C-alpha positions in Angstrom: 6.6 -18.1 18.5 7.5 -21.2 16.5 4.2 -22.8 17.2 2.4 -19.7 16.0 4.5 -19.6 12.9 3.5 -23.2 12.1 -0.2 -22.5 12.7 -0.1 -19.4 10.6 1.7 -21.3 7.8 -0.8 -24.2 8.0 -3.8 -21.9 7.5 -2.2 -19.3 5.3 -4.2 -20.3 2.2 -7.4 -19.9 4.2 -6.3 -16.4 5.2 -5.7 -15.4 1.6 -9.1 -16.7 0.6 -10.8 -14.9 3.4 -9.1 -11.6 2.6 -10.1 -12.1 -1.1 -13.7 -12.4 0.0 -13.4 -9.2 1.8 -12.0 -7.3 -1.1 -14.4 -8.9 -3.6 -17.3 -7.8 -1.4 -16.0 -4.3 -1.6 -15.9 -4.6 -5.4 -19.7 -5.0 -5.5 -20.2 -1.5 -4.1 -17.5 0.0 -6.2 -18.4 -1.4 -9.6 -22.1 -0.3 -9.4 -20.9 3.3 -9.8 -18.5 2.3 -12.5 -21.3 0.5 -14.5 -23.5 3.6 -14.2 -20.6 5.7 -15.7 -20.2 3.5 -18.7 -23.5 4.6 -20.4 -22.4 8.2 -20.5 -18.7 7.6 -21.4 -18.7 5.0 -24.1 -19.5 7.2 -27.1 -16.9 9.9 -26.2 -14.2 7.3 -25.5 -14.9 5.6 -28.9 -14.6 8.8 -30.7 -11.2 9.6 -29.0 -9.8 6.1 -29.6 -10.4 5.8 -33.3 -10.0 2.4 -35.0 -6.5 1.6 -33.8 -6.9 -1.3 -31.2 -4.0 0.0 -29.2 -5.8 3.3 -28.6 -8.3 1.3 -26.6 -5.6 1.4 -23.9 -5.9 5.2 -23.5 -9.4 6.4 -22.7 -8.0 9.6 -21.1 -7.1 12.1 -23.7 -4.4 14.8 -23.4 -7.0 17.5 -22.4 -8.2 15.1 -19.7 -4.6 14.7 -18.5 -4.4 18.5 -17.9 -7.8 18.6 -16.1 -6.8 15.5 -14.1 -9.0 12.7 -15.4 -12.7 11.8 -15.5 -13.4 10.6 -12.0 -13.9 6.9 -12.6 -14.0 4.2 -10.0 -11.8 1.2 -9.6 -12.7 -1.6 -11.9 -13.3 -5.3 -11.1 -10.1 -6.2 -13.0 -8.0 -3.8 -10.8 -9.5 -5.4 -7.7 -8.7 -8.8 -9.1 -5.2 -7.7 -9.8 -4.9 -6.6 -6.2 -5.5 -10.1 -4.9 -2.1 -11.2 -5.9 -0.7 -8.6 -3.6 -2.9 -10.0 -0.8 -0.9 -13.1 -1.2 2.4 -11.1 -1.4 1.7 -9.4 1.9 0.8 -12.7 3.5 4.1 -14.0 2.4 5.9 -11.0 4.0 4.1 -11.7 7.3 5.1 -15.3 7.1 8.8 -14.2 6.5 8.7 -12.0 9.7 7.0 -14.8 11.7 9.9 -17.1 10.8 12.4 -14.6 12.1 10.8 -12.2 14.6 14.0 -10.2 15.2 15.1 -6.7 14.3 16.7 -8.2 11.2 13.5 -10.1 10.3 11.4 -7.0 10.6 13.9 -5.0 8.5 13.9 -7.6 5.7 10.1 -7.6 5.7 10.0 -3.8 5.5 12.5 -3.9 2.5 10.5 -6.5 0.6 7.4 -4.5 1.3 9.1 -1.5 -0.4 9.8 -3.6 -3.5 6.3 -5.0 -3.6 4.7 -1.6 -3.0 6.7 0.0 -5.7 5.6 -2.5 -8.3 2.0 -2.1 -7.3 2.3 1.7 -7.4 3.7 1.6 -10.9 0.8 -0.5 -12.2 -1.6 1.9 -10.4 -0.1 4.9 -12.2 -0.4 3.0 -15.5 -4.0 1.8 -15.3 -5.0 5.1 -13.7 -4.4 6.6 -17.1 -5.2 3.7 -19.5 -8.2 2.3 -17.7 -8.9 -1.4 -18.0 -11.3 -1.6 -21.0 -10.3 -3.6 -24.0 -8.6 -6.9 -24.5 -5.0 -5.6 -24.7 -5.0 -4.0 -21.2 -6.8 -6.9 -19.7 -4.3 -9.4 -21.1 -1.5 -7.2 -20.0 -2.8 -7.1 -16.4 -3.4 -10.8 -16.3 0.2 -11.4 -17.5 1.5 -9.0 -14.8 -0.6 -10.9 -12.2 1.1 -14.2 -13.2 4.6 -12.7 -13.0 3.7 -11.1 -9.6 2.4 -14.3 -8.3 5.7 -16.0 -9.2 7.6 -13.2 -7.5 5.5 -13.4 -4.3 6.2 -17.2 -4.1 9.8 -16.4 -3.4 9.3 -13.7 -0.8 9.9 -15.9 2.3 13.2 -17.0 0.9 14.1 -13.9 -1.1 17.3 -13.4 0.9 18.3 -17.0 0.6 18.0 -19.6 -2.1 15.0 -17.8 -3.7 16.9 -14.6 -4.5 17.6 -15.5 -8.1 14.1 -16.3 -9.0 12.8 -13.3 -7.0 15.2 -11.0 -8.8 14.2 -12.3 -12.3 10.5 -12.1 -11.7 10.8 -8.7 -10.1 12.6 -7.4 -13.2 9.9 -9.0 -15.4 7.1 -7.4 -13.5 8.7 -4.0 -13.8 9.5 -4.3 -17.5 6.0 -5.4 -18.3 4.7 -2.2 -16.8 7.3 -0.1 -18.6 6.6 -1.7 -21.9 2.9 -1.4 -21.6 3.1 2.4 -20.8 5.5 2.9 -23.7 3.0 1.3 -26.2 0.0 3.0 -24.7 1.7 6.5 -24.9 2.7 6.2 -28.6 0.0 8.7 -29.7 0.3 10.9 -26.6 3.5 13.0 -26.6 2.9 14.5 -23.2 2.7 11.0 -21.6 5.7 9.8 -23.7 7.8 12.7 -22.4 6.7 12.0 -18.8 7.6 8.4 -19.3 11.2 9.3 -20.1 11.6 11.4 -16.9 11.1 8.1 -15.0 12.1 5.1 -17.1 15.9 5.3 -17.4 16.6 5.4 -13.7 13.7 3.0 -13.1 15.2 0.5 -15.5 18.6 0.7 -13.8 17.0 0.1 -10.4 15.1 -3.0 -11.5 18.3 -4.3 -13.2 20.2 -3.9 -10.0 17.6 -5.9 -8.1 17.8 -8.7 -10.7 21.6 -8.8 -10.8 21.8 -8.7 -7.0 19.7 -11.8 -6.8 22.5 -13.8 -8.4 25.0 -12.7 -5.8 25.7 -13.7 -2.3 25.8 -11.4 0.8 26.9 -8.7 1.2 26.6 -7.8 -2.5 23.0 -8.9 -2.7 22.0 -6.4 0.0 24.2 -3.7 -1.4 22.7 -3.9 -4.9 19.2 -4.2 -3.6 19.5 -1.2 -1.4 21.1 0.7 -4.3 18.3 -0.3 -6.5 15.7 0.9 -4.0 17.5 4.2 -3.6 17.7 4.8 -7.4 13.9 4.1 -7.6 13.4 7.0 -5.2 15.5 9.3 -7.4 13.6 8.1 -10.4 10.3 9.2 -8.7 11.8 12.6 -7.8 12.9 13.1 -11.4 9.5 12.0 -12.6 8.1 15.2 -11.1 9.4 17.1 -14.1 6.7 15.4 -16.3 3.0 16.1 -16.7 1.4 12.8 -15.8 -2.2 12.0 -16.7 -3.8 11.3 -13.3 -7.4 10.7 -12.5 -7.3 12.0 -8.9 -10.5 10.3 -7.6 -9.5 6.9 -9.0 -5.9 7.3 -7.8 -6.9 8.1 -4.2 -9.4 5.2 -4.2 -6.8 2.7 -5.4 -4.3 3.7 -2.7 -7.1 3.5 -0.1 -7.9 0.0 -1.3 -4.3 -1.1 -0.7 -4.6 0.1 2.9 -7.7 -2.1 3.2 -5.7 -5.0 1.9 -3.1 -4.5 4.6 -5.8 -4.1 7.3 -7.4 -7.2 5.9 -4.2 -9.2 6.6 -4.3 -8.0 10.2 -7.9 -9.1 10.6 -7.3 -12.5 9.0 -4.1 -13.0 11.1 -5.9 -12.1 14.3 -8.7 -14.5 13.4 -6.4 -17.4 12.5 -4.4 -17.0 15.7 -7.7 -16.9 17.8 -8.9 -20.1 16.1 -6.0 -22.1 17.7 -6.3 -20.9 21.3 -8.8 -21.7 24.2 -11.9 -19.6 24.5 -11.1 -18.3 28.0 -11.2 -14.8 29.3 -7.6 -13.7 28.8 -7.5 -14.9 25.1 -10.9 -13.2 24.4 -9.6 -10.0 25.9 -6.5 -10.2 23.8 -8.6 -10.8 20.7 -10.9 -7.9 21.4 -8.1 -5.5 22.1 -6.3 -6.3 18.9 -9.5 -5.9 16.9 -10.1 -2.5 18.5 -6.6 -1.4 17.4 -7.2 -2.6 13.9 -10.4 -0.6 13.8 -8.6 2.5 15.2 -6.1 2.3 12.4 -8.9 2.2 9.9 -10.5 5.2 11.6 -7.3 7.1 11.7 -7.0 6.8 7.9 -10.5 6.7 6.5 -12.6 8.8 8.8 -11.2 12.3 8.1 -7.7 12.1 6.7 -8.2 10.2 3.4 -11.3 12.3 2.4 -9.5 15.5 3.2 -6.4 14.6 1.2 -8.5 13.5 -1.8 -10.5 16.7 -1.6 -7.4 18.8 -2.1 -5.9 16.3 -4.6 -8.7 16.6 -7.1 -8.1 20.4 -7.4 -4.5 20.0 -8.3 -3.6 20.1 -12.1 -0.7 19.6 -14.4 2.7 18.8 -12.8 1.6 19.8 -9.3 -0.9 17.0 -9.4 1.7 14.4 -10.4 4.1 15.6 -7.7 1.4 15.5 -5.1 0.4 11.9 -6.2 4.0 10.9 -5.9 4.6 12.4 -2.5 1.4 11.9 -0.6 0.5 8.5 -2.0 3.3 6.6 -3.7 5.9 7.6 -1.1 4.1 8.4 2.1 1.7 5.6 1.9 4.5 3.1 2.0 5.2 3.6 5.7 1.5 3.3 6.4 1.5 -0.2 4.8 4.6 -1.1 6.7 3.1 0.0 10.0 -0.1 -2.0 9.4 1.9 -5.1 8.6 4.1 -4.7 11.6 1.0 -4.4 13.8 -0.4 -7.5 12.1 2.6 -9.6 13.1 2.5 -8.3 16.7 -1.3 -8.7 16.9 -1.1 -12.4 16.0 1.5 -13.0 18.8 -0.7 -11.1 21.3 -3.8 -13.1 20.5 -1.9 -16.4 20.6 -0.1 -15.7 23.9 -1.9 -12.8 25.6 -0.5 -13.4 29.1 3.1 -14.1 28.0 5.8 -11.4 27.8 6.3 -10.1 24.4 9.8 -10.2 22.9 11.4 -6.7 22.7 11.3 -6.7 18.8 7.7 -7.7 18.7 6.6 -5.2 21.4 8.5 -2.4 19.7 7.1 -3.4 16.3 3.6 -3.0 17.6 4.3 0.6 18.8 6.3 1.3 15.7 3.5 0.1 13.4 0.9 2.3 15.0 3.3 5.3 15.1 4.1 4.9 11.4 0.5 4.9 10.5 -0.3 8.0 12.5 2.8 10.0 11.6 2.7 9.1 7.9 -0.9 10.4 7.6 0.2 13.6 9.3 3.0 13.9 6.7 0.5 13.4 3.8 -1.7 16.2 5.1 1.3 18.4 5.7 2.2 17.9 2.0 -1.1 19.8 1.4 -1.3 22.4 4.0 1.2 24.0 6.4 -0.3 22.3 9.5 0.9 19.5 11.6 -1.4 17.4 13.8 0.8 17.4 16.7 -1.4 15.2 18.8 -0.8 12.3 16.4 2.9 12.9 16.4 3.0 13.0 20.2 0.9 9.8 20.4 3.2 7.9 18.0 6.3 9.2 19.7 5.0 8.4 23.2 4.2 4.9 22.2 7.6 4.4 20.8 9.3 5.7 23.9 7.1 3.7 26.2 7.6 0.4 24.5 11.3 1.1 24.1 11.7 1.5 27.8 9.3 -1.3 28.8 10.7 -4.8 29.5 8.8 -8.0 29.9 5.4 -6.5 29.2 2.7 -9.0 28.5 0.7 -9.1 25.3 -2.6 -8.1 26.8 -1.0 -5.2 28.8 0.7 -3.9 25.6 -2.6 -4.2 23.7 -4.5 -2.4 26.4 -2.0 0.4 26.5 -2.2 1.0 22.7 -6.0 0.9 22.8 -6.2 3.4 25.6 -3.8 5.8 23.8 -5.5 5.5 20.4 -9.0 5.9 21.7 -8.1 9.1 23.6 -6.2 10.5 20.6 -8.8 9.7 18.0 -11.7 10.9 20.1 -10.1 14.3 20.8 -9.0 14.7 17.2 -12.5 13.8 15.9 -14.1 16.4 18.2 -11.7 19.2 17.9 -9.0 19.1 15.2 -10.4 18.2 11.7 -13.5 20.4 11.8 -11.4 23.6 11.4 -8.7 22.2 9.1 -8.2 24.9 6.4 -7.9 24.3 2.7 -5.0 26.0 0.9 -5.9 29.3 -0.8 -5.7 27.8 -4.3 -8.1 25.1 -3.4 -10.6 27.6 -2.0 -10.5 29.6 -5.1 -11.1 26.5 -7.3 -14.2 25.7 -5.3 
């Protein structure tokens, strides 16, 4: 495991660059539609913005907020902004590789929560303001710089890097809050919504920063308290009427899932680059690639389009609450699951015939289970239906890997592949085709 950690560390910059290329390639497809939209939207936006340069930050008017936005695509600047989170996730994986124990996985999951929350806040902000105009672009670039500094400290966030991590985390959070405050000055509905979230959010970020100056156990106590307060701030934010472009919001969250999956592909490839090209290593590589593809399929084939279909029909406060629950909250365990799988996958590819440690083996099962069950929860947030086969699949994998001892990497991978292929095949043929829409969505259609 230590040799793998050294190899991963040595090639980590290559992995980040490769993932950036993957994301940038996706931006070519996305931005074509965005460019086609500009010709029909510029005149209306200019009339709404007036001559005040700060109004260039808010292309979605109050009536648009009620209807739920204009259906724009992610911009190239937003994709560029995401690249700093590619690096941040890479740093979390490096942290877990350095301590592949239960405690190491727990620390990684907690830091992912903090990183995910900052990304979500910026996604909520730019979903409303858009990214046109110099002010918003300068703001996002400044936020990228602060996030990069924060990500640098992730591997040592619970040690000597805690002070700098806490300071930069607070700076990232306050940049977003200040920007939303300025952008909403001419929009009372958004200013009111902002105050349902900001007071508790400020307290949470402050606790994270203060905790960074303290030693254990107070560091952990304040950080956990801050994360808990953030959840309460999100719940309280449901009282506001947030301006949300549903299509853009769903796309942005899906792109973050792609970032996490990209880390798994890059990690698998880097691990494979340092092993012999014999049969057992090629089998391990192939099996892990199939699992990564199955995780993509489980999210993007039917679930994500279905959730987005219902999301675009929600309006007013219901839309904001759904965005909070189905995306900002329930997508977090999806990201954690993919990252846990990525860590285990690298170990399997590097040592396919060696027994997996208990934490790594269970992390593989837990990662897959988190993805499957969290998607079920997101759908259940829409309709009173539970896809029990996914729940049973995730639970069965957890039980199996909890009881198994000394299982080899390739055996564990083959087991996960077999279970996922059976579950997804059955689901594709039988379950999604008759998934009902809620009555309100049918009427809106």
